[in-house]
N, C-alpha and C positions, 0 to 999 in steps of 0.2 A: 403891600398886598400883591400876591402873584396875579398875573394877568389872566391865567387859565386855572381851572380847578386842579387841585393836587390830590392824587389818590395813591393809597399805600397798598400794594399788591401782596405784601408780606403775609398777612393773615390768610389770604386765599391760597398762596403757595404752600403754607403750612397745613391747612385743612380746609379744602373748598366747601365742606358741608357744615363748618362751624358757623355760629351766628355772625362772627366778624367776617368770615369768608363770604357768606351770603350777602352781607351789607356791601362789601367791596363790589361784588358782581352787579348788584342793583345800581349802586352809585356810578359805576363805570358805564353801564348801559345808558343811564339817564344823561350822563355827560357826553357820551358818544352820539346821542340824539341831538343834543345842543349843549355846547358849541361844536362838538366833534373833535376837539383837541383837549388833551390833559397833560399835566406833568405826572409821570409815573415814578414813585419812589418805593423803597422796600423790595427792590427787585433781586438783591443778593449778588449782583455781578461784582467781582473783585475790583475795587478802585485801581489796583495796580495794573490790571488789564487795560483799563481805560487810559491811565497815564502812559503806559507803554505804547498804546496805539497812537496817541497824540504825538509822542516823542518820535516814533518812526515815521509818522506823517510829516513832521517837521524835516526829518532827514530826507524824505522823498522829495519834497518841494524845494529843498536846498540843492538837489542834484542839478547838473547842467541841463539847459533846455534841450540839448542834443540827446542826452541820455534819456530824459523823460519822453521825448518825441519818438525814440526808438521803440517805445511800447505803445504806439498809436493804436487807439481803439479801432481804427480803420483796418488793422491787421486781422481783426477777429470777427467772424460771423456771429459769435456769441456776445458781442458788445462788451468784451472784457479788455481793459487797457486804459491808456491815458488820453484824455481829451484836452486839447490846448485851449487857452483863453478864447472865448467867443465862438467856439466851434459847435457847441450844442445850442439848440434853439427852443424857445418856449413862446407860443403865440406868434411864431414866425420871426421873432427877433432874437439876436444872439444874447446868450447869458454870459455875464462877465465873471466867469469862474473857471478854474481848471480842476481836474479830478482824476482819480484812478478808480475804475470799476472792477469789481471782482465778485466771485461767487464760489460755490463748492467746486473743487477740482473735478472736472468731468471730461469724458472722452467725446470728441466731436463726432458727428455722423461720418461714415466713411465716404471717400470720394465716389461720386456718382449716385449718392443718396437721392432718392426721388420721393420721399415721404412728405409729411406735413412740413411746411416751411418753418413753423415755429420750433421744431425740434433742432434746428440749426442754432437756436439760442443756447444750447449746451456745448460746452467746450472747456479747454484749459484756460487758466489765468495767465497774465503776463506780469512778471515781477522783475525789478531791476537787479541785474547781476551783482552790482556793488553793494546791495543791501540784502545779503543772504538770510538775515533774520526776519525780514519783513513778512514773508509768507506765513511763518509760524505765528507771529504776533497777530496779524490781521485775521487769519482763519481761526486762531484760538479765541479771539474776542467774539467772532461771529458764532462759534459753537457755544460759547457761554450764554449767548442771547437766545438760543433755541428754546430752553425751558421757559423763559420769560414770555416769548411769543405764544407758545402753546398754552401757557397759563392764562394769558389775556383772552385768547380765543375760547378757552374752556369757560371762563367767567362769562363772556358774552353769550355763549351757547346756553348756559343755565339760565341767565337772566332773560333770554328770549324764549324760554319755555321749551328748549331743545335738550336732548341728551348731552351730557357733559362732553362726550367725544365727537360731537357733530362735525367738527372741522378737522379732527385728528388725521384722517386718511390723506390729506394733502401734504402732511409734514412728517408722518411716521410710517415707514422708516426713511423715506426719501423726501426731498424738498428741492425747490429751485429759488431759495433765498438769494437776494442780490444786494450788494453793498457798494456805496460810493464814499470814498475819502475825498473831501471837497475843500478847496481853498477859495475864499473870496478875497482877492487882493484889495487893499485899501484904495478908495476911490481917488483917481487923478482928475478926471473930468467931473465937475459938480453936477452936470446934467446927465451923466451916465450912471443911473441908479439901479439898473436891472442886474442884480446878482443872479437871480433866476426869476422869471416872470410869473405872474399869477397863474396858478394851475391847481388841479387836484391830482392825487396819486392814483395809480392804476389798479393795484392789487387789493389786498385785504388790510394789512397793517403796515405802518411805518414807524420806526423808532429813530429819533434824532438825538445824537450826542453832540453837544455844543461846547466850544471853548468859552472863554469869558467875554467874547465880543458879540454883541447883539446884532440882529439883522432879520431874523425870522419874524414875519408878520402874518397874522391870521385874520381872515375876513369874517367878522362876527357882527350880525345885525347891521350889515352895510358899512361897518367901520373896520379899518385895518388896525389890529391890536398887536403890539410887539410882545413876543414871547421871550422875555428876558431870561438869560441863562440862570439856572438854579443848580448849584453844585449837588452831585449825587442823584440827579434826576435824569430821566429821558423824556423828551417830548414825544407823545404818542398821538398819532392820528390815523384815520381810516382811509382806505382807498375806494375807488369807484365800484369794484366788484362786490365789496361788502355793502355798499349803498344799494346796488341793484338786487343783491341776494336778500335784503331785508325790506324790499319794496320802498326804499327811501326813508325807513324809520331811522336807521343809522346813517350819518352823513359823511360824505367825502368833502370836507370843507376846503374851499379855495385858500391858498396861501402863497406867499412869495418871500424872497430874501432880497433885502437892499444891500448894495455894495457898501461896505463900512467906510467911514470917513477917517478914522484915526489909526487903525491897525488891522492886519489881516484877520479874517474870521476863518476858523477851521471848524468843520463839522463832519460827522460821520452819519450817513443815512442808511439804515438797514431796512430794506424793503422785504417784509416778511411774506414772501411769496410761496404759494403751494406749488406742487409739481405742475408742469405745463399741461398735463393731461386732465387736471382737475376741472370739474364743471360746478358752477354755482347758480343753480336755478333758484327762484324765490322760495324761501322757506316759509312754512305756515306759522304766522305770528299769533299770539294771543289777541283776542278781540280788542282789548283795551289798548294794545300797542298798535295794532293795524289802524285803529281810528286816528292815530297821530302820525301815521306814515304819509309821505308825500312822494308817490311813485315817480321816479325820474330815471329813465334808462338811457340817457344820453350824457356824454361827457361835455366838458366846456367847449369843445370844438364842434359840438352837434352830432358827433358820431355815436352810433349805438354801442353801448357797453356789452361786449360779447360775454356769453356764459362760460365759454371754454377759455381758461386762463391763458393758454399759449397764444391763442388768436388775439386776445385783448392786449397782451404784453407786446407782441410783435408789432401790432398796429401803432402803438405809441412809440416804440423804439425806431421804427422806420421814419416816423415824422420828426423825431428829435435829432437823429443822426443821419442826415442825407448822404454823408460820405460812406458810411457803412452800407447803407441801402444800395448805393450805386455799385459798390464793389462786390457785395456778397448776395444781393437780392435783386439783381437786374432782371431776372426772369419774372419777377412779380410786378414790375413797374407799370405794366398796362392794367393790372387789376389790383394793385396794392390798396389797402384800406386807407 
């Protein structure tokens, strides 16, 4: 038995107004209320894209430490690039993983820019020169996921009593989706189990593509449940902004990743983020859903979840990557969130 509900988005993508499409939307909404995590199948993403992505991830992590370090995330105000083992923090403790962060290829604000600090989150990616095919593979997979993310948001919109395009403006024609290609090395120290510490995500949706090594654990009813890898599926969960926008009816469920004991774990996390200019004030819920809501406007650190996505995203990034904060956001240190 799967440890999380399994939902098939195929009928909804084919016809969102069909009986099967409507049932998917209602089931997805109910599962996103509790437990807040599902396995998503029927998404239509070409398996070859996924295989190629894992293959180029293997190539990347096989590069010399020197070459990977030359792409240090510290180089980028947009938080794009490579993070060495232990250099990202969750709950104030180092996470035992390394990763390459990327997003849409964008132009950074010009020198001397004095607008909102969160617009510095846009910029170019860093790719290894020795893997010239990596950018096309990684960006191609990300582009293939866009209709899946929009489909999930449209299903949730309908099931929450909203127009089907309620969330479209944050993604069409532009978006600020962000992706991490992550390696969790097999554990050397039996006491060092924090691959990534307990947290919930920042934005609207997260899609997780896993290899066959388990490690993702979801906090359900006070118990940490392992989300075993299921071929052909994505693990889907919600972020804090969706929780706040639905007055707590939909949940940003805490989760963590344990360092694996036997083999390296590879995963790709797609943070389906809207444009940084997007705002998410609470939406009017049907009375029967509002009665089940549990308003919570704070994240796990006790900070207020901002309604402007750029502000919320920058707040979390500064906390997770103090090296980038010190180099590119020193002007904010006295007032940083």
